[in-house]
gemmi code that builds the backbone of each chain (N, CA, C; Angstrom):
import gemmi

chains = {
    "A": [
        ("ALA", (-10.016, 10.515, 31.206), (-9.238, 10.457, 29.970), (-8.052, 9.522, 30.154)),
        ("GLN", (-7.675, 8.894, 29.069), (-6.570, 7.966, 29.147), (-5.248, 8.699, 29.110)),
        ("LYS", (-4.270, 8.115, 29.789), (-2.992, 8.791, 29.953), (-1.871, 7.774, 30.029)),
        ("VAL", (-0.736, 8.153, 29.475), (0.452, 7.301, 29.528), (1.600, 8.127, 30.098)),
        ("THR", (2.272, 7.594, 31.109), (3.328, 8.350, 31.785), (4.647, 7.589, 31.776)),
        ("GLN", (5.665, 8.255, 31.261), (7.022, 7.732, 31.329), (7.816, 8.711, 32.178)),
        ("THR", (8.212, 8.277, 33.352), (8.839, 9.200, 34.295), (10.339, 9.350, 34.066)),
        ("GLN", (10.949, 8.377, 33.422), (12.390, 8.445, 33.165), (12.628, 9.281, 31.910)),
        ("THR", (13.298, 10.397, 32.085), (13.562, 11.266, 30.942), (14.716, 10.721, 30.117)),
        ("SER", (15.753, 10.271, 30.853), (16.963, 9.839, 30.184), (17.649, 8.743, 31.000)),
        ("ILE", (18.197, 7.756, 30.297), (18.924, 6.657, 30.950), (20.210, 6.402, 30.174)),
        ("SER", (21.296, 6.166, 30.904), (22.547, 5.758, 30.262), (22.946, 4.396, 30.817)),
        ("VAL", (23.339, 3.492, 29.926), (23.766, 2.154, 30.350), (25.004, 1.757, 29.571)),
        ("MET", (25.718, 0.814, 30.126), (26.883, 0.266, 29.429), (26.397, -0.767, 28.424)),
        ("GLU", (27.130, -0.846, 27.334), (26.824, -1.830, 26.300), (26.801, -3.237, 26.895)),
        ("LYS", (25.926, -4.067, 26.354), (25.770, -5.482, 26.711), (25.081, -5.700, 28.056)),
        ("THR", (24.612, -4.637, 28.683), (23.842, -4.807, 29.923), (22.351, -4.796, 29.601)),
        ("THR", (21.544, -4.986, 30.655), (20.090, -4.998, 30.518), (19.517, -3.704, 31.072)),
        ("VAL", (18.532, -3.165, 30.377), (17.909, -1.921, 30.824), (16.393, -2.097, 30.847)),
        ("THR", (15.756, -1.471, 31.822), (14.297, -1.468, 31.901), (13.799, -0.042, 31.857)),
        ("MET", (12.838, 0.195, 30.983), (12.207, 1.514, 30.904), (10.770, 1.401, 31.391)),
        ("ASP", (10.393, 2.346, 32.234), (9.084, 2.270, 32.893), (7.993, 2.992, 32.107)),
        ("CYS", (6.779, 2.507, 32.289), (5.616, 3.168, 31.704), (4.392, 2.789, 32.528)),
        ("VAL", (3.641, 3.758, 32.955), (2.370, 3.479, 33.623), (1.266, 4.162, 32.834)),
        ("TYR", (0.087, 3.605, 32.914), (-1.018, 4.107, 32.090), (-2.286, 4.187, 32.920)),
        ("GLU", (-3.215, 4.961, 32.432), (-4.525, 5.095, 33.061), (-5.581, 4.833, 32.008)),
        ("THR", (-6.515, 3.982, 32.331), (-7.614, 3.699, 31.412), (-8.795, 3.149, 32.173)),
        ("GLN", (-9.981, 3.405, 31.634), (-11.186, 2.804, 32.205), (-11.626, 1.593, 31.388)),
        ("ASP", (-10.918, 1.342, 30.304), (-11.286, 0.226, 29.439), (-10.911, -1.102, 30.077)),
        ("SER", (-11.736, -2.121, 29.822), (-11.409, -3.452, 30.335), (-10.446, -4.167, 29.384)),
        ("SER", (-10.437, -3.744, 28.141), (-9.555, -4.341, 27.151), (-8.811, -3.213, 26.435)),
        ("TYR", (-7.505, -3.348, 26.359), (-6.721, -2.273, 25.750), (-5.415, -2.854, 25.204)),
        ("PHE", (-4.711, -2.020, 24.477), (-3.496, -2.467, 23.801), (-2.379, -1.485, 24.108)),
        ("LEU", (-1.216, -2.019, 24.378), (-0.058, -1.215, 24.758), (1.084, -1.485, 23.787)),
        ("PHE", (1.826, -0.450, 23.476), (2.870, -0.549, 22.455), (4.136, 0.163, 22.932)),
        ("TRP", (5.239, -0.313, 22.400), (6.512, 0.399, 22.559), (7.085, 0.667, 21.175)),
        ("TYR", (7.554, 1.913, 21.017), (8.181, 2.334, 19.773), (9.544, 2.926, 20.095)),
        ("LYS", (10.394, 2.889, 19.090), (11.737, 3.466, 19.203), (11.864, 4.551, 18.137)),
        ("GLN", (12.349, 5.719, 18.534), (12.588, 6.779, 17.560), (14.082, 7.037, 17.467)),
        ("THR", (14.628, 6.847, 16.278), (16.057, 7.011, 16.066), (16.399, 8.485, 15.884)),
        ("ALA", (17.673, 8.741, 15.817), (18.145, 10.128, 15.700), (17.627, 10.802, 14.429)),
        ("SER", (17.363, 10.030, 13.410), (16.855, 10.599, 12.150), (15.378, 10.956, 12.249)),
        ("GLY", (14.733, 10.527, 13.315), (13.314, 10.801, 13.499), (12.412, 9.614, 13.183)),
        ("GLU", (12.994, 8.594, 12.595), (12.204, 7.440, 12.195), (11.671, 6.691, 13.414)),
        ("ILE", (10.402, 6.324, 13.371), (9.758, 5.628, 14.489), (9.529, 4.176, 14.095)),
        ("VAL", (10.055, 3.293, 14.911), (10.004, 1.862, 14.632), (9.150, 1.166, 15.696)),
        ("PHE", (8.195, 0.382, 15.265), (7.403, -0.423, 16.190), (8.262, -1.548, 16.741)),
        ("LEU", (8.212, -1.738, 18.057), (9.030, -2.780, 18.675), (8.210, -3.967, 19.144)),
        ("ILE", (7.184, -3.707, 19.953), (6.526, -4.807, 20.660), (5.204, -4.297, 21.217)),
        ("ARG", (4.259, -5.197, 21.386), (2.961, -4.811, 21.933), (2.499, -5.833, 22.963)),
        ("GLN", (1.602, -5.372, 23.819), (0.981, -6.248, 24.814), (-0.519, -6.045, 24.765)),
        ("ASP", (-1.259, -7.112, 24.567), (-2.711, -7.044, 24.616), (-3.120, -7.302, 26.050)),
        ("SER", (-4.006, -6.481, 26.578), (-4.289, -6.510, 28.018), (-4.859, -7.836, 28.497)),
        ("TYR", (-5.525, -8.569, 27.598), (-6.159, -9.819, 28.008), (-5.165, -10.990, 28.059)),
        ("LYS", (-3.956, -10.747, 27.596), (-2.930, -11.799, 27.609), (-2.115, -11.724, 28.895)),
        ("LYS", (-1.974, -12.851, 29.562), (-1.226, -12.890, 30.821), (0.266, -12.997, 30.596)),
        ("GLU", (0.664, -13.625, 29.493), (2.094, -13.813, 29.231), (2.699, -12.483, 28.768)),
        ("ASN", (3.896, -12.228, 29.253), (4.615, -11.044, 28.794), (5.110, -11.268, 27.366)),
        ("ALA", (4.923, -10.257, 26.530), (5.373, -10.371, 25.142), (6.894, -10.300, 25.057)),
        ("THR", (7.434, -11.013, 24.086), (8.885, -11.007, 23.830), (9.117, -11.018, 22.336)),
        ("VAL", (9.997, -10.136, 21.880), (10.400, -10.102, 20.471), (11.892, -9.817, 20.426)),
        ("GLY", (12.661, -10.800, 20.012), (14.109, -10.602, 19.941), (14.669, -10.260, 21.310)),
        ("HIS", (15.436, -9.188, 21.378), (15.987, -8.825, 22.691), (15.130, -7.796, 23.442)),
        ("TYR", (13.874, -7.670, 22.989), (12.906, -6.843, 23.700), (11.897, -7.737, 24.415)),
        ("SER", (11.578, -7.395, 25.638), (10.509, -8.091, 26.343), (9.779, -7.088, 27.216)),
        ("LEU", (8.590, -7.480, 27.634), (7.765, -6.589, 28.431), (7.547, -7.163, 29.825)),
        ("ASN", (7.420, -6.266, 30.773), (7.042, -6.638, 32.138), (5.669, -6.028, 32.379)),
        ("PHE", (4.641, -6.808, 32.109), (3.264, -6.319, 32.191), (2.716, -6.628, 33.575)),
        ("GLN", (2.428, -5.588, 34.323), (1.837, -5.744, 35.654), (0.492, -5.043, 35.648)),
        ("LYS", (-0.508, -5.796, 35.278), (-1.837, -5.221, 35.087), (-2.399, -4.555, 36.340)),
        ("PRO", (-2.277, -5.170, 37.528), (-2.818, -4.520, 38.735), (-2.178, -3.167, 39.019)),
        ("LYS", (-0.966, -2.987, 38.564), (-0.262, -1.712, 38.772), (-0.360, -0.802, 37.557)),
        ("SER", (-1.088, -1.231, 36.520), (-1.181, -0.452, 35.276), (0.205, -0.069, 34.787)),
        ("SER", (1.049, -1.062, 34.711), (2.438, -0.821, 34.356), (2.869, -1.735, 33.217)),
        ("ILE", (3.645, -1.181, 32.291), (4.150, -1.950, 31.160), (5.594, -1.532, 30.890)),
        ("GLY", (6.523, -2.202, 31.537), (7.929, -1.866, 31.377), (8.534, -2.558, 30.165)),
        ("LEU", (9.457, -1.868, 29.501), (10.190, -2.445, 28.369), (11.574, -2.853, 28.855)),
        ("ILE", (11.941, -4.094, 28.587), (13.248, -4.616, 28.969), (14.046, -4.895, 27.708)),
        ("ILE", (15.237, -4.338, 27.666), (16.138, -4.618, 26.545), (17.350, -5.346, 27.124)),
        ("THR", (17.581, -6.537, 26.655), (18.736, -7.310, 27.142), (19.888, -7.184, 26.147)),
        ("ALA", (21.095, -7.364, 26.666), (22.304, -7.308, 25.829), (22.266, -6.071, 24.935)),
        ("THR", (22.175, -4.919, 25.545), (22.041, -3.670, 24.787), (23.227, -3.453, 23.858)),
        ("GLN", (22.920, -2.794, 22.749), (23.937, -2.474, 21.749), (23.931, -0.964, 21.535)),
        ("ILE", (25.023, -0.478, 20.986), (25.122, 0.962, 20.720), (23.929, 1.439, 19.888)),
        ("GLU", (23.504, 0.600, 18.943), (22.409, 0.947, 18.044), (21.059, 1.070, 18.756)),
        ("ASP", (20.995, 0.615, 19.990), (19.758, 0.769, 20.758), (19.586, 2.196, 21.288)),
        ("SER", (20.611, 3.002, 21.148), (20.511, 4.399, 21.589), (19.431, 5.094, 20.778)),
        ("ALA", (18.421, 5.612, 21.454), (17.249, 6.191, 20.788), (16.308, 6.721, 21.868)),
        ("VAL", (15.185, 7.261, 21.414), (14.114, 7.638, 22.342), (13.026, 6.575, 22.235)),
        ("TYR", (12.584, 6.099, 23.371), (11.596, 5.026, 23.416), (10.263, 5.565, 23.936)),
        ("PHE", (9.213, 5.279, 23.179), (7.876, 5.758, 23.527), (6.964, 4.584, 23.860)),
        ("CYS", (6.211, 4.773, 24.903), (5.147, 3.854, 25.291), (3.846, 4.455, 24.763)),
        ("ALA", (2.932, 3.626, 24.280), (1.679, 4.145, 23.734), (0.545, 3.185, 24.069)),
        ("MET", (-0.654, 3.719, 24.079), (-1.830, 2.915, 24.381), (-2.922, 3.259, 23.393)),
        ("ARG", (-3.635, 2.261, 22.971), (-4.769, 2.516, 22.080), (-5.986, 2.854, 22.918)),
        ("GLU", (-6.588, 4.004, 22.603), (-7.795, 4.419, 23.305), (-8.986, 3.621, 22.802)),
        ("ALA", (-10.034, 3.604, 23.591), (-11.288, 2.983, 23.143), (-11.931, 3.874, 22.099)),
        ("GLY", (-12.836, 3.329, 21.364), (-13.536, 4.112, 20.353), (-14.237, 3.165, 19.403)),
        ("ASN", (-14.912, 3.723, 18.432), (-15.562, 2.879, 17.450), (-14.520, 2.197, 16.587)),
        ("THR", (-14.853, 0.997, 16.159), (-13.925, 0.240, 15.329), (-13.456, 1.095, 14.156)),
        ("GLY", (-12.169, 1.153, 13.947), (-11.622, 1.953, 12.861), (-11.317, 3.361, 13.300)),
        ("ASN", (-11.853, 3.777, 14.410), (-11.692, 5.162, 14.830), (-10.929, 5.284, 16.144)),
        ("TYR", (-10.049, 4.331, 16.391), (-9.291, 4.403, 17.624), (-8.246, 5.494, 17.533)),
        ("LYS", (-7.978, 6.101, 18.674), (-6.851, 7.018, 18.752), (-5.845, 6.434, 19.725)),
        ("TYR", (-4.657, 6.993, 19.652), (-3.555, 6.464, 20.433), (-2.979, 7.569, 21.304)),
        ("VAL", (-2.617, 7.193, 22.512), (-2.020, 8.133, 23.465), (-0.573, 7.729, 23.680)),
        ("PHE", (0.317, 8.719, 23.631), (1.752, 8.452, 23.745), (2.327, 9.041, 25.029)),
        ("GLY", (3.327, 8.364, 25.559), (4.092, 8.930, 26.665), (5.069, 9.963, 26.146)),
        ("ALA", (5.789, 10.582, 27.071), (6.715, 11.654, 26.724), (8.045, 11.138, 26.198)),
        ("GLY", (8.295, 9.842, 26.350), (9.528, 9.258, 25.829), (10.631, 9.186, 26.861)),
        ("THR", (11.480, 8.181, 26.693), (12.686, 8.013, 27.515), (13.869, 7.916, 26.568)),
        ("ARG", (14.844, 8.785, 26.782), (16.037, 8.761, 25.919), (17.037, 7.768, 26.497)),
        ("LEU", (17.398, 6.789, 25.704), (18.372, 5.777, 26.120), (19.696, 6.022, 25.414)),
        ("LYS", (20.744, 6.039, 26.198), (22.094, 6.137, 25.634), (22.865, 4.891, 26.063)),
        ("VAL", (23.372, 4.183, 25.083), (24.170, 2.988, 25.355), (25.634, 3.345, 25.124)),
        ("ILE", (26.432, 3.133, 26.139), (27.841, 3.554, 26.110), (28.748, 2.340, 25.925)),
        ("ALA", (29.708, 2.492, 25.036), (30.667, 1.389, 24.768), (31.637, 1.201, 25.934)),
    ],
    "B": [
        ("ASN", (10.830, -2.895, 8.738), (9.716, -2.731, 9.672), (8.542, -2.032, 8.961)),
        ("SER", (8.586, -0.712, 8.830), (7.452, -0.004, 8.251), (7.650, 0.235, 6.765)),
        ("LYS", (6.543, 0.207, 6.037), (6.588, 0.505, 4.616), (5.765, 1.740, 4.299)),
        ("VAL", (5.586, 2.590, 5.278), (4.888, 3.853, 5.049), (5.890, 4.837, 4.453)),
        ("ILE", (5.481, 5.473, 3.377), (6.374, 6.396, 2.673), (5.890, 7.820, 2.878)),
        ("GLN", (6.806, 8.685, 3.260), (6.457, 10.105, 3.412), (7.418, 10.947, 2.595)),
        ("THR", (6.842, 11.933, 1.922), (7.660, 12.887, 1.166), (7.104, 14.285, 1.342)),
        ("PRO", (7.949, 15.319, 1.305), (9.409, 15.204, 1.335), (9.896, 14.913, 2.750)),
        ("ARG", (11.144, 14.612, 2.909), (11.678, 14.399, 4.255), (11.880, 15.733, 4.972)),
        ("TYR", (12.219, 16.757, 4.217), (12.436, 18.082, 4.798), (11.697, 19.121, 3.968)),
        ("LEU", (11.187, 20.119, 4.664), (10.401, 21.160, 4.007), (10.697, 22.470, 4.724)),
        ("VAL", (11.091, 23.474, 3.955), (11.365, 24.787, 4.533), (10.434, 25.790, 3.869)),
        ("LYS", (9.685, 26.525, 4.702), (8.722, 27.492, 4.175), (8.831, 28.801, 4.944)),
        ("GLY", (8.393, 29.852, 4.281), (8.289, 31.140, 4.953), (6.913, 31.269, 5.577)),
        ("GLN", (6.802, 32.146, 6.532), (5.502, 32.350, 7.183), (4.483, 32.806, 6.158)),
        ("GLY", (3.317, 32.225, 6.242), (2.250, 32.563, 5.319), (2.204, 31.688, 4.081)),
        ("GLN", (3.266, 30.914, 3.864), (3.288, 30.041, 2.685), (2.540, 28.739, 2.956)),
        ("LYS", (2.131, 28.092, 1.893), (1.528, 26.772, 2.020), (2.633, 25.724, 2.174)),
        ("ALA", (2.324, 24.722, 2.949), (3.285, 23.622, 3.137), (2.520, 22.315, 2.955)),
        ("LYS", (2.977, 21.527, 1.983), (2.252, 20.298, 1.669), (3.158, 19.091, 1.790)),
        ("MET", (2.652, 18.060, 2.437), (3.404, 16.837, 2.601), (2.515, 15.641, 2.251)),
        ("ARG", (3.155, 14.565, 1.862), (2.404, 13.426, 1.356), (2.764, 12.140, 2.090)),
        ("CYS", (1.848, 11.210, 2.019), (2.048, 9.925, 2.700), (1.412, 8.812, 1.879)),
        ("ILE", (2.157, 7.757, 1.666), (1.597, 6.549, 1.075), (1.567, 5.506, 2.186)),
        ("PRO", (0.371, 5.121, 2.622), (0.302, 4.144, 3.717), (0.790, 2.774, 3.277)),
        ("GLU", (1.042, 1.944, 4.239), (1.446, 0.577, 3.951), (0.303, -0.116, 3.192)),
        ("LYS", (0.670, -0.955, 2.258), (-0.320, -1.642, 1.439), (-1.253, -2.456, 2.330)),
        ("GLY", (-2.549, -2.299, 2.079), (-3.521, -3.042, 2.872), (-3.922, -2.363, 4.162)),
        ("HIS", (-3.431, -1.130, 4.368), (-3.771, -0.361, 5.558), (-4.718, 0.768, 5.182)),
        ("PRO", (-6.021, 0.611, 5.468), (-6.960, 1.646, 5.068), (-7.086, 2.811, 6.062)),
        ("VAL", (-6.504, 2.652, 7.243), (-6.620, 3.705, 8.257), (-5.301, 4.461, 8.353)),
        ("VAL", (-5.392, 5.762, 8.190), (-4.201, 6.619, 8.145), (-4.332, 7.711, 9.201)),
        ("PHE", (-3.246, 7.971, 9.881), (-3.196, 8.994, 10.926), (-2.109, 10.013, 10.575)),
        ("TRP", (-2.369, 11.245, 10.952), (-1.327, 12.282, 10.915), (-1.116, 12.800, 12.331)),
        ("TYR", (0.160, 12.921, 12.688), (0.535, 13.477, 13.989), (1.549, 14.597, 13.773)),
        ("GLN", (1.553, 15.493, 14.715), (2.594, 16.522, 14.763), (3.427, 16.242, 16.017)),
        ("GLN", (4.738, 16.112, 15.849), (5.605, 15.894, 17.006), (6.468, 17.125, 17.207)),
        ("ASN", (6.350, 17.740, 18.372), (7.096, 18.980, 18.604), (8.499, 18.691, 19.132)),
        ("LYS", (9.225, 19.750, 19.400), (10.627, 19.583, 19.812), (10.754, 18.922, 21.186)),
        ("ASN", (9.669, 18.890, 21.949), (9.663, 18.195, 23.238), (9.218, 16.734, 23.099)),
        ("ASN", (9.150, 16.272, 21.875), (8.774, 14.884, 21.560), (7.304, 14.567, 21.804)),
        ("GLU", (6.495, 15.580, 22.049), (5.080, 15.326, 22.299), (4.353, 15.067, 20.985)),
        ("PHE", (3.503, 14.082, 20.993), (2.697, 13.746, 19.819), (1.360, 14.465, 19.920)),
        ("LYS", (0.984, 15.142, 18.845), (-0.344, 15.740, 18.773), (-1.075, 15.086, 17.611)),
        ("PHE", (-2.186, 14.450, 17.906), (-3.029, 13.870, 16.858), (-3.648, 15.007, 16.045)),
        ("LEU", (-3.595, 14.883, 14.715), (-4.163, 15.914, 13.850), (-5.450, 15.448, 13.184)),
        ("ILE", (-5.393, 14.292, 12.541), (-6.526, 13.824, 11.765), (-6.311, 12.348, 11.445)),
        ("ASN", (-7.401, 11.624, 11.253), (-7.267, 10.274, 10.720), (-8.356, 9.978, 9.709)),
        ("PHE", (-8.045, 9.043, 8.835), (-8.907, 8.665, 7.731), (-9.132, 7.159, 7.739)),
        ("GLN", (-10.272, 6.776, 7.222), (-10.456, 5.392, 6.842), (-10.805, 5.427, 5.367)),
        ("ASN", (-9.901, 4.894, 4.571), (-9.975, 5.075, 3.124), (-10.037, 6.588, 2.833)),
        ("GLN", (-11.077, 7.055, 2.176), (-11.105, 8.483, 1.830), (-11.847, 9.333, 2.853)),
        ("GLU", (-12.428, 8.691, 3.849), (-13.293, 9.405, 4.783), (-12.549, 9.858, 6.041)),
        ("VAL", (-12.785, 11.106, 6.419), (-12.214, 11.618, 7.665), (-12.964, 11.004, 8.850)),
        ("LEU", (-12.236, 10.424, 9.761), (-12.845, 9.861, 10.957), (-12.907, 10.914, 12.075)),
        ("GLN", (-11.771, 11.510, 12.353), (-11.701, 12.539, 13.388), (-10.620, 13.544, 13.022)),
        ("GLN", (-10.822, 14.769, 13.480), (-9.753, 15.765, 13.351), (-9.911, 16.768, 14.464)),
        ("ILE", (-8.798, 17.381, 14.824), (-8.866, 18.374, 15.884), (-9.242, 19.725, 15.275)),
        ("ASP", (-9.591, 20.632, 16.123), (-10.064, 21.943, 15.699), (-9.033, 22.662, 14.826)),
        ("MET", (-7.771, 22.604, 15.231), (-6.709, 23.284, 14.493), (-6.636, 22.757, 13.064)),
        ("THR", (-6.761, 21.475, 12.921), (-6.665, 20.858, 11.603), (-7.817, 21.326, 10.724)),
        ("GLU", (-8.962, 21.393, 11.312), (-10.145, 21.786, 10.543), (-10.021, 23.227, 10.033)),
        ("LYS", (-9.397, 24.054, 10.859), (-9.334, 25.478, 10.495), (-8.156, 25.833, 9.601)),
        ("ARG", (-7.026, 25.190, 9.801), (-5.800, 25.661, 9.151), (-5.156, 24.670, 8.212)),
        ("PHE", (-5.627, 23.418, 8.291), (-5.014, 22.399, 7.455), (-6.027, 21.898, 6.429)),
        ("SER", (-5.469, 21.386, 5.351), (-6.279, 20.720, 4.355), (-5.694, 19.324, 4.191)),
        ("ALA", (-6.508, 18.308, 4.405), (-5.989, 16.947, 4.333), (-6.944, 16.069, 3.549)),
        ("GLU", (-6.379, 15.124, 2.840), (-7.198, 14.177, 2.101), (-6.434, 12.899, 1.854)),
        ("CYS", (-7.204, 11.851, 1.581), (-6.639, 10.545, 1.225), (-7.419, 10.031, 0.024)),
        ("PRO", (-7.153, 10.571, -1.168), (-7.921, 10.160, -2.352), (-7.606, 8.723, -2.750)),
        ("SER", (-8.565, 8.130, -3.408), (-8.377, 6.760, -3.862), (-7.248, 6.695, -4.888)),
        ("ASN", (-6.366, 5.740, -4.723), (-5.267, 5.500, -5.674), (-4.275, 6.651, -5.796)),
        ("SER", (-4.219, 7.487, -4.789), (-3.239, 8.583, -4.741), (-2.731, 8.714, -3.320)),
        ("PRO", (-1.545, 9.340, -3.166), (-1.054, 9.504, -1.791), (-1.999, 10.359, -0.947)),
        ("CYS", (-1.991, 10.103, 0.343), (-2.655, 11.009, 1.274), (-1.815, 12.289, 1.340)),
        ("SER", (-2.455, 13.379, 1.698), (-1.707, 14.625, 1.825), (-2.202, 15.430, 3.005)),
        ("LEU", (-1.300, 16.244, 3.509), (-1.610, 17.174, 4.591), (-0.994, 18.503, 4.190)),
        ("GLU", (-1.797, 19.528, 4.153), (-1.304, 20.836, 3.708), (-1.685, 21.901, 4.716)),
        ("ILE", (-0.693, 22.669, 5.129), (-0.949, 23.818, 5.983), (-1.216, 24.997, 5.056)),
        ("GLN", (-2.327, 25.641, 5.215), (-2.739, 26.683, 4.275), (-1.874, 27.939, 4.377)),
        ("SER", (-1.521, 28.294, 5.598), (-0.708, 29.486, 5.820), (0.223, 29.184, 6.995)),
        ("SER", (1.456, 28.855, 6.683), (2.375, 28.366, 7.721), (2.702, 29.434, 8.751)),
        ("GLU", (2.821, 28.976, 9.985), (3.239, 29.845, 11.090), (4.490, 29.241, 11.713)),
        ("ALA", (5.244, 30.073, 12.431), (6.484, 29.582, 13.055), (6.207, 28.390, 13.976)),
        ("GLY", (5.083, 28.446, 14.664), (4.726, 27.367, 15.592), (4.391, 26.051, 14.915)),
        ("ASP", (4.304, 26.058, 13.604), (4.032, 24.816, 12.862), (5.306, 24.021, 12.621)),
        ("SER", (6.460, 24.604, 12.925), (7.726, 23.888, 12.754), (7.716, 22.662, 13.653)),
        ("ALA", (7.840, 21.505, 13.041), (7.711, 20.244, 13.785), (7.999, 19.086, 12.842)),
        ("LEU", (7.952, 17.891, 13.400), (8.042, 16.666, 12.599), (6.613, 16.164, 12.388)),
        ("TYR", (6.216, 16.013, 11.142), (4.876, 15.537, 10.826), (4.965, 14.059, 10.470)),
        ("LEU", (4.241, 13.280, 11.240), (4.325, 11.826, 11.107), (3.025, 11.268, 10.564)),
        ("CYS", (3.165, 10.397, 9.610), (2.035, 9.661, 9.066), (2.143, 8.220, 9.573)),
        ("ALA", (1.034, 7.645, 9.975), (1.015, 6.251, 10.419), (-0.181, 5.572, 9.780)),
        ("SER", (-0.081, 4.273, 9.610), (-1.214, 3.540, 9.059), (-1.385, 2.228, 9.807)),
        ("ARG", (-2.595, 1.683, 9.710), (-2.840, 0.386, 10.315), (-3.907, -0.346, 9.503)),
        ("ARG", (-3.935, -1.638, 9.699), (-4.909, -2.442, 8.958), (-6.229, -2.477, 9.736)),
        ("LEU", (-7.257, -2.975, 9.069), (-8.532, -3.263, 9.726), (-8.715, -4.764, 9.691)),
        ("GLY", (-8.853, -5.358, 10.850), (-9.021, -6.799, 10.904), (-7.681, -7.511, 10.992)),
        ("GLY", (-7.693, -8.680, 11.554), (-6.458, -9.443, 11.709), (-5.793, -9.171, 13.036)),
        ("ARG", (-4.826, -10.007, 13.367), (-4.177, -9.913, 14.675), (-3.458, -8.596, 14.884)),
        ("ASP", (-2.962, -8.045, 13.815), (-2.099, -6.879, 13.905), (-2.866, -5.574, 13.720)),
        ("GLN", (-4.195, -5.634, 13.749), (-4.963, -4.470, 13.333), (-4.778, -3.262, 14.239)),
        ("ASP", (-4.365, -3.470, 15.466), (-4.268, -2.331, 16.378), (-2.908, -1.660, 16.367)),
        ("THR", (-1.979, -2.196, 15.621), (-0.630, -1.636, 15.611), (-0.504, -0.598, 14.523)),
        ("GLN", (-0.047, 0.585, 14.892), (0.244, 1.635, 13.929), (1.680, 1.480, 13.462)),
        ("TYR", (1.876, 1.712, 12.172), (3.227, 1.747, 11.617), (3.478, 3.141, 11.075)),
        ("PHE", (4.626, 3.688, 11.411), (4.922, 5.075, 11.088), (5.838, 5.204, 9.876)),
        ("GLY", (5.652, 6.297, 9.169), (6.593, 6.685, 8.142), (7.754, 7.440, 8.770)),
        ("PRO", (8.747, 7.830, 7.953), (9.938, 8.498, 8.464), (9.705, 9.948, 8.859)),
        ("GLY", (8.557, 10.487, 8.480), (8.241, 11.862, 8.868), (8.684, 12.907, 7.870)),
        ("THR", (8.018, 14.031, 7.910), (8.423, 15.234, 7.168), (8.757, 16.289, 8.203)),
        ("ARG", (10.000, 16.746, 8.160), (10.414, 17.780, 9.122), (10.195, 19.149, 8.490)),
        ("LEU", (9.276, 19.897, 9.063), (8.922, 21.222, 8.539), (9.578, 22.309, 9.368)),
        ("LEU", (10.213, 23.227, 8.668), (10.790, 24.400, 9.321), (10.140, 25.629, 8.693)),
        ("VAL", (9.499, 26.421, 9.525), (8.879, 27.656, 9.047), (9.721, 28.828, 9.526)),
        ("LEU", (10.266, 29.558, 8.565), (11.193, 30.644, 8.910), (10.465, 31.954, 9.187)),
    ],
}
model = gemmi.Model(1)
for chain_id, residues in chains.items():
    chain = gemmi.Chain(chain_id)
    for i, (resn, *xyz) in enumerate(residues, 1):
        res = gemmi.Residue()
        res.name, res.seqid = resn, gemmi.SeqId(i, " ")
        for name, pos in zip(("N", "CA", "C"), xyz):
            atom = gemmi.Atom()
            atom.name, atom.element = name, gemmi.Element(name[0])
            atom.pos, atom.b_iso = gemmi.Position(*pos), 0.0
            res.add_atom(atom)
        chain.add_residue(res)
    model.add_chain(chain)
structure = gemmi.Structure()
structure.add_model(model)
structure.setup_entities()
């Protein structure tokens, strides 16, 4: 069965620094998709960035980037120049294999990030 | 970011009462998912649809929930007889079929259910 593990429960960083959140996954699929989401205090879940397993380049969107290490089944999220508004819970997720249209998604337990002024 | 609409944002019910929540997926997204997120932030998949058809659902959903995604109407998820353990954040997500972005789910703001 596929699994996503986020071992960091909580991280605190100073504003304007860089933070990396870890995520490791287990899959037997040769092709898969990995995602990072942010959940704000209100509960709203925002899609941040994704990595397609067949792509060698690390994805980057704004001040979010990924450290994709396929041999280690690892997909770290890097946030540069952190802001107070980045304080949230961050979830790593993976799309499971399945019939087209019938994919399910597996989520990690989340990492709570606190950015301190 | 997301254009998935969920109503109501908050729902308070007594045990044994019905609890109904609705979701309008993002335009052009025929695949809809419902998740239950508990206080430990764990996501539990409940059911998913492609257009009006149920693709998969877990046993609990089949027995205690009623869900549908009718054509030209919001999708809905209804707990037939609420229990205290149903208190959670119910999240609706949708995704497109086809195109570069087809594998990305977009979430609504959630319906927070409290069963007293």
